[in-house]
C-alpha angles and dihedrals in degrees: 000000000000113000116262094026117123114216111220134184114256110244123200117195128183136176118224117202131188097043094102091127091058091045091052089047090053091051089056093059127084110269095250094047093048091051092048090048092051092049092048090051095046095044089051092050094046097051098075088049090054090046093052092046089054091054090050098042117114113252121218103131099357090239097112094045091048094052104051104115147155118246147142096235135077126196118260092258093049090048092051089053097040113041115204115269106184139026095250117034131171124198127205124195146054125317119271099295129146093219091060090055094045092049090049098043108015131226139233086275100039133042117233120268103186119203105155100052095046092051090051093048093052097044108033095099092050090050094053090050091047092051091050095045094046094044092052092048094045096046088052093048091049091050092053092048088051093049091051092050092048088049092050090049092048090049091052094051095044 
């Protein structure tokens, strides 16, 4: 990498509209339940992107390909360069490693061999549909659990 450059994680943001019923449903749930429901939906939607990125990753030693994952945590270095922007965030990709950045974006000595961006481009619609479907299902299940719990508490008092 040329001297004086700062490697940063590529961040993709997108705004989803038309899911107000799901947002309202999440708002009705207890905070911890809402957070867990969102994490499950995002992780499930992210896994096909990670799988696709693994299949596209350049293989010299196999280390890069083996370390593409889905998670909720960044390394300390990644956190310092990419402050948290939302309550629930999911990350897809390899750990903080210069060879991954060089592979994805290239350098003065190596041409780019993108693997993360193409995986995102091919799977983003599927990911959005997965998030929508899982959120709807999980919100309904959580509502039913809360209703059963309220009924049990009422029966115990009555």
